[in-house]
N, C-alpha and C positions, 0 to 999 in steps of 0.2 A: 367123413368127407371134409369136415371143417379142419381136422388135423392135417389132412393132405394139403389143403389150401394154405394152412399156416406154414407148413414145411416149405412149400413152393415159394411163399413170400420171403422166407428167410434166405433161400438160395438166391432169389433175384436181388435181394438187398446186399448179399455178400459179393455178388458179381459187380454190382454198381460201385460198391466201396472199393473193390480191388481195382477197378478202372480209374478211380480217382487217385490212386497211389502213383507218385512220380517215379520216373525211371531211377532216380538217385536213391530212392528208398529200397529198391530191389537189388541194386548193384552192390557188389562187394569188391572193393578196390584193394590190391595188395599193399598199398601205401598206408592204409588205415581207414577208419570209419569217418574221417573228416572229408574224404574225397568222394566226389559224385560220379566221376567218369566223364570223359569228353562228350559222349553221346547225349548226356543230359543237357548240354549247352544248346543243342540244336532246337530245343523247345522254344527258346526266346531269341537265339542268335543264329538263325539259319544261314543268313548270307555269309557271316564271318566264318561259321563252321565249315560250310561247303568250300569256301575259298581256301581256308587253312588246310582242309583235308587233302587238297591237291598240291600243297606246297612242299618244298624241300625239307622244311622243319618237320612236318608231320611224317615225312617219308625218310627221315634220317636213318631209320632202321626199319626193317620189315621182315616178315617171314619169307622164306625162299620159295615162293610159288611161281608158277609159269607166268602169272599175270604181273608179278612184281619185278621179275629178274630182267636185267638188261643183257644183251649179248646173244650170240647165235649158237644154236645146237645142231645145225645142219652140216652135212659133209662139206668140207672145203673152207668153212668158216669157224670151225670149232676145235682147231688143233694147235697146240704150242709145241715146237720142236726144241728139245734140249740138246740132243746130239743125234748122230746117225742111227743110234740104237734106242734112244729114249724119247718118248713123246707123251704129252698130256692131252687128253681129249675130253671135251665137255659133252656129256651124254645124258639123255633122258631115259630112265628105266622105270617102268611101272608108275608113271606119274611123279617120279622123284627125279632130281637132277644131281649129277655127280661130276667130279673131276677125277678122271681115271688115268693112271700111269701105266704105260706099256713099255716093256723091254723086249726088243727083238720080236715085236709083234704079239707078245703074250702079256696078258693083264697081270700087273704086280700088286696094285692096291687101288681102291676106289674110296673116295671120301665124299660125303653128301654136302650139297648146298643146304644150309639150314637157317642161317641168318644173313640178311643183306644189309650192308652199310652204304648209304649214299645213293643218290639218283640223279643229281643235277649235272655234274661233270664226269663222274666216274662211279663205279660201284665195286666194292670188294666184299668178299663173303667169308663165312666162318661155319665151322661144324662143332658139335658138342662131343666131348669125351670126358667121362668121369667128373661131371659137374663143372667143367672148365670149357672155354671156347678157344678154338685155334683157327688162325687165319689161313685161308686157302692161298696157294702160291701164285695163282693167275687171277687177275682182275679185268674188268671191262672199262674201256676209256671211250667216252663219246667223241673226243677230239680226233681219234683215228678210226672210230667205229669198228673197234676190234679188241680182241683179248691181248693182254700183255702182262708182264711180270707185275705182281703186287708191289707196292712201295717197299724198297729195301730188300727185295728178294733176288736171288741168283737166277741168271738165265741159263745156267748150265746144270744145276742140281735141283730137283724138286724137293721142297721142304714143307712138311705139314705139321711141324712141331712148334710153331711160334704162338705162344699163348697171348690172347687178347686180355689186357688188363681191365679191371672193373671200371676204372676211370674213363676208358674209351666209351663204355656204355653211358657214362654220366653226361656225355655231350651228344650221344646218338639215340638215347632212349629216355623214357620218363621214369623208369624204375627198374631196378633188379636188386633183389635182396640177397644177403649172404647168410650162410649158416657155418658153424664151426664144428670141427671134430678134433679130438685129441688123439694123437698117435704116439707111439713109443718105439724106440730102437735100442736093442741091447748092445752092449759093448763089453769088452773083457773087464774093464774097470768100473764102468758106471752105466747107468741108464738115463737117457735124456727124454724129456717130454716136450712136444711142440704142438702148436695149434696151427692148422692149415685152414685157409679160407676157401669155402665152397660157394659157388653161385647157384642159386635156386632158379632154374629156368621157368618154373611155374609162376614166378613173380615178375617176369619180364613184361614191361609195357613198351611196345614198339613206338618209335618216333618221339618227337617233342610235342606233347599234347597241350590242351588248353590250360590245364591245372599246373603244368610245369612252369608256365610263365605267369599265371595269375594267382597261383596258390590254391589250397583246398577250397572246394566250392560247394560242399554238401549243404552247409547252412545257407549260403547264398541262394541256391536253387530252391530250397524249402521256403525261404522267406518270400521270394518273388512269385512263386506259384501260389502262395497263400494270399499275398497282397499284390496282385498283378498291376495295380495302378501306381505303384511306387516308381518314381522317375529316377531317383538317385540310387546307384548300385550299392547294395548292402552286403557286408560280409564277404568281400572279394577285393583283390588288389586291382584297381583301375590305373592304368599307366598315366592317364591324364592327371592323376592326383600325386604322382611321384615327382620329385625334383629332378633336375638334370642328371646329377651324379647317380641317383638311384636308377634311373632309366639306363644310363651307360653301363652300370655295374650288372644289370640284368642281362644285357647282351654280351658284355665282356666275360661273363662266367664261362662261356664256351668260345668266344671269339678274341681271346687275348693270349693264345698260345699256352704251352705247357712247361715253360721254363721256370716258373716260380715254384717255391716250396709250398706243398699242400699242407694246410692246417686241419681242414675238415673236408669231407667228401662234397663234391658239387651237388649230389643228390639232396643234401640237407639244406641247400640254399633256398630261401624264400624271397620273392621280389620285394624290394624295399630294404633289404639288409645290405650291409657293407661288404664289398668283395674282399676288403683287407682283413676281414675276420676269417676268410677262407684260404687266402694265399698271401705269401710275403716274398719279397725279393730274396734271392739266394745271395750268400756272401761272395765276395770276389768282384770281378768287373765283367758282368754280363754284356753281351753285344746288343746294346739298345739302339744302335744306329742302323744295323742291317737286319731288321726283322724280315723273316721270310714271308713271301707273298701269300703263302698258304697258312691258314690257322691263326694268324695274329693281325686280324683287320683293325682291332682297336689300337694296337701298338703303332701301326702305320698311320691311322687317322690322327692319333694324338700328336704326331709330329707335323701335321699340316697346319699352315698359317691360318687357313680358313677356320679350323677347329680351335686353334689357340686364341684367335682374336674374337671369336663369337661367344657371347655368354649364353646362347641358347641352343647352339647346334648339337645334336646328338644323332645316334644311328637312325632314328625314325624321321629325321629331317629328310632323308632320302629313301628310306626303306619302309615298306609296310610289312611287319612280321607275319601277317596273315597271308601274304602272297609271295611268290617268287619274284626276284629282281626283274624289272622290266627289260625286255630285249630291245626296246626302242630307246636307244641312247639319247635321242632328242628330248625325251621326257625329263632327263636329268639336267639338260641344258637350261630348261625353264627355272629349275631350282637354283642353278648357278647364277643365272642372270638376275634373280631376285636381289642379289647382293652386288653383282658385278656389272651393272648396266653401263657404268661410265668407263669400264676397263677398255684400253686401247691396245691392240697387238702391235708388236714391232713391225717395221717395214719388211724385214726379211720373212717374217711369219706370214704377213698378208700376201706377199708375193708368192710364197710356196704353196699356199692353200686356197681353195676356192671359197667364195663368200658363203656358200651353203654349208661347207664344212665348219667355218669359223662361227657361224650363227647357230648351228644345230648339233654340234658334236663336241662340246667342251670335254667330255669324258675321254674321248679317244686320245686327245693330246695330253690332258692333265691328270688322267688316271689310266695310263696305258697298261696293256697286258704285259706281264713279266714272267720269266721262267722261275719256277720254284727251285731253290737250292736243296730242298729236302726230299722232293719227289721227282722221280724220273723212271722211265720204264723201257723195256725192250719187247718186241713182238716175237722174237725168237733168239736163240743164242748167237746167230750171225747177224741179226738186225742191228742197226745203229741205235745208240741210246737216244730216246726221245724225251724232250723236256715237257713238264707239266706246267702249263701257263694259265695264270689267273690275273684278273684285273687288280692292280694295286689300289689300296685304300689310302695311300699317301698322296694327297692332292698337292701337285707342285708343277713346276715348269720343266718339261722334258723336251728332248729334241723333237721337232715337229714331225708328224707322221704324214708322209705324202700320200695323197689320194687322187 
């Protein structure tokens, strides 16, 4: 009887000890043992975690489930017409989603939605084939609430062979590892050997998670669970401790375009490092005047007098990275007015705009929406080309917008 009681006590003790183990101790992250996983953050940072979980950063990529996907799959709203004989239909089959090509009413090929990219303005998708990902030719755009050609795709010929580069994942996910295989090809005179890069989908971490911006957190979690009364953050990158350039570089990693020469993968970047160690300007005369409104927010902001003259202004002066940009444009006006209280508008501007507009909507006039030169789309082969419009980050004086 004593032996049974002793064994029972051991079992209870084991259970109690297991309950004391933090989530980070059980979690295995594909990036390495220094990482704790974002879910470990919720133990102490519930508000920030829950806010970030619903942000565009966190949903920069996602599995292609019915809960995550934008767009219609019902008749009348799920078809793209290439020509009178060819159409592409978005279909749901046995809990999976597909883009299906039909020729003269007969199915030719079907490709699954497997990865989703984007959620705020638009969403494009990809499928896996032989350890590579390929973009689907039709995407969903919120501006028209409809399907249309993916950026750069033809409206007359369905194409499923555009490979998605690993660096696309570097701004839309927190990790994806590569593995290499050696292949050979015979020739009449010689044999060549080459190495091909394969992506390992088992290592894909969707979205931009907490550790992508704050660095590996395993030691941080363990320290603060062991010493919960510590007030200063230990073993983690806190943005309040970074200087201005370090903060800017952390955002510019993915918000300064792709025109520069890559020195190292974005995946290797850790907050606090210099962006110049990862990218350098290409030789020649790049167009630094007409940055596209899509993808190079930092380039545009750096041309703004507000940014040039301010010793403290950075991306987080206006944006909370844990939240989506506010739809209340008046909230940004308060930020503008903190520096521009004495600014007076010209008589022509005052005459053309209401007092409410002048007082509560600086952004509409000084950061207007502009058409991207890189992205445009069509809803069918006969539909007009539609521009993809985004708000510019080049703060300046533009022609007044009448309201």
